[in-house]
C-alpha positions as CSV (number, residue, x, y, z in Angstrom):
1,M,0.0,0.0,0.0
2,V,1.2,3.5,-0.8
3,D,0.8,6.4,1.6
4,A,-0.6,9.3,-0.4
5,T,-0.6,11.8,2.4
6,V,0.5,15.3,1.2
7,T,2.4,17.4,3.7
8,P,1.4,21.1,3.6
9,T,4.1,23.7,3.0
10,P,5.2,25.7,6.1
11,K,3.4,28.8,4.7
12,K,0.1,27.0,4.3
13,A,0.4,25.4,7.7
14,A,1.1,28.8,9.3
15,K,-1.9,30.3,7.6
16,A,-4.1,27.4,8.6
17,A,-3.0,27.7,12.3
18,T,-3.5,31.4,12.3
19,A,-7.0,31.1,10.8
20,A,-7.9,28.4,13.4
21,F,-6.5,30.6,16.3
22,E,-8.4,33.7,15.1
23,S,-11.7,31.7,14.7
24,A,-11.4,30.3,18.2
25,M,-10.7,33.7,19.8
26,P,-13.7,35.8,20.7
27,K,-14.1,39.0,18.7
28,M,-13.4,42.1,20.8
29,D,-14.0,45.7,19.7
30,L,-11.0,47.5,21.1
31,T,-12.1,50.8,19.8
32,A,-15.0,50.8,22.3
33,L,-12.7,49.9,25.2
34,E,-12.1,52.8,27.5
35,V,-8.7,53.3,29.1
36,P,-8.5,55.4,32.3
37,A,-6.8,58.7,31.9
38,V,-4.1,57.8,34.4
39,V,-3.1,54.7,32.5
40,R,-3.1,56.7,29.2
41,E,-0.9,59.4,30.7
42,M,1.4,56.8,32.1
43,A,1.7,55.1,28.8
44,E,2.3,58.4,27.0
45,K,5.0,59.4,29.5
46,S,6.7,56.0,29.1
47,V,6.6,56.4,25.3
48,Q,8.1,59.9,25.5
49,S,10.7,58.7,28.0
50,A,11.7,55.9,25.6
51,R,11.9,58.4,22.7
52,D,14.1,60.7,24.7
53,A,16.4,57.9,25.7
54,Y,16.6,56.7,22.1
55,E,17.5,60.2,20.9
56,K,20.2,60.5,23.5
57,M,21.6,57.1,22.5
58,K,21.4,58.0,18.9
59,T,23.2,61.3,19.4
60,S,25.9,59.6,21.6
61,A,26.4,56.9,18.9
62,E,26.8,59.5,16.2
63,E,29.3,61.5,18.2
64,T,31.3,58.4,19.0
65,T,31.3,57.4,15.3
66,D,32.6,60.9,14.4
67,V,35.3,60.6,17.0
68,L,36.4,57.2,15.8
69,E,36.4,58.4,12.2
70,D,38.6,61.4,13.1
71,T,40.9,59.2,15.2
72,Y,41.3,56.7,12.4
73,T,42.0,59.4,9.8
74,T,44.6,61.0,12.1
75,A,46.2,57.6,12.9
76,S,46.3,56.7,9.2
77,K,48.0,60.0,8.2
78,G,50.5,59.6,11.1
79,V,51.4,56.0,10.2
80,A,51.9,57.0,6.5
81,E,54.2,59.9,7.6
82,Y,56.1,57.6,10.0
83,N,56.5,55.0,7.2
84,A,57.8,57.6,4.8
85,V,60.4,58.7,7.3
86,A,61.4,55.1,8.1
87,L,61.7,54.3,4.4
88,E,63.9,57.4,3.8
89,S,66.1,56.3,6.7
90,L,66.3,52.9,5.2
91,R,67.3,54.3,1.8
92,T,70.0,56.5,3.5
93,N,71.4,53.5,5.4
94,V,71.5,51.3,2.4
95,N,73.2,53.9,0.3
96,A,75.7,54.5,3.1
97,A,76.4,50.7,3.2
98,F,77.0,50.6,-0.5
99,D,79.3,53.6,-0.3
100,Y,81.2,51.9,2.6
101,V,81.7,48.7,0.7
102,G,82.9,50.6,-2.4
103,A,85.4,52.6,-0.3
104,L,86.5,49.4,1.4
105,F,87.2,47.7,-1.9
106,S,89.2,50.7,-3.1
107,A,91.4,50.6,0.1
108,K,95.1,50.1,-0.8
109,S,96.2,48.8,2.6
110,V,94.8,47.2,5.8
111,S,95.4,50.4,7.8
112,E,93.4,52.4,5.2
113,A,90.6,49.8,5.4
114,V,90.5,50.1,9.2
115,E,90.4,53.9,8.9
116,I,87.5,53.6,6.4
117,S,85.7,51.2,8.7
118,T,86.2,53.3,11.8
119,G,84.9,56.4,10.0
120,H,81.9,54.6,8.7
121,V,81.0,53.2,12.1
122,R,81.2,56.7,13.7
123,K,79.2,58.3,10.9
124,Q,76.5,55.5,11.0
125,F,76.2,55.8,14.8
126,D,75.5,59.5,14.5
127,V,73.1,58.9,11.6
128,L,71.3,56.1,13.4
129,S,71.0,58.2,16.6
130,A,69.5,61.1,14.6
131,Q,67.1,58.8,12.8
132,T,66.0,57.1,16.0
133,K,65.3,60.5,17.6
134,E,63.3,61.6,14.6
135,L,61.3,58.4,14.5
136,S,60.7,58.5,18.2
137,A,59.5,62.1,18.1
138,L,57.2,61.3,15.2
139,A,55.8,58.3,16.9
140,Q,55.1,60.3,20.0
141,K,53.4,63.1,17.9
142,V,51.2,60.5,16.1
143,A,50.2,58.9,19.4
144,T,49.3,62.2,21.0
145,E,47.4,63.4,17.9
146,T,45.5,60.1,17.7
147,A,44.6,60.0,21.4
148,E,43.6,63.7,21.7
149,P,40.1,63.3,20.1
150,I,39.4,60.3,22.3
151,K,40.5,62.1,25.4
152,A,38.4,65.1,24.5
153,S,35.4,62.9,23.9
154,V,35.8,61.1,27.2
155,E,36.1,64.4,29.0
156,K,33.0,65.7,27.3
157,S,31.1,62.6,28.3
158,M,32.2,62.9,31.9
159,K,31.1,66.5,32.0
160,K,27.6,65.5,30.6
161,A,27.3,62.7,33.2
162,S,28.1,64.9,36.1
């Protein structure tokens, strides 16, 4: 024997269940229902309070988004500037290394090679010290500029809260 039962689709089953529920429920005319004025006032105040809270949250979220966008833009520019300086330092150091090797190969004696090496080490120490100072100052500047909008936003929020 073959079972020929057809299973209804979920939409049809939901419609059938809804129709059965609605037919079983008594019909109520809600327009004729009177609500006491106190309840109505309380409901209106609750709705207004919820709207005010939503507006405050929305404003706060928009301000936070603006701060984060400004912070991201500042950080991106700072990182790009830092990377440019770091790449320029790298280029300078690589060129100095090539110049050093070229001068070393052209040395005619061991004492001249030692003199070239000593001069190169001194010069590179000074150059690296200057590059480190420049990169440190730039990193500090970027960090300060990036943190400033966040700090100002937190201070503003604290003032609002108090």
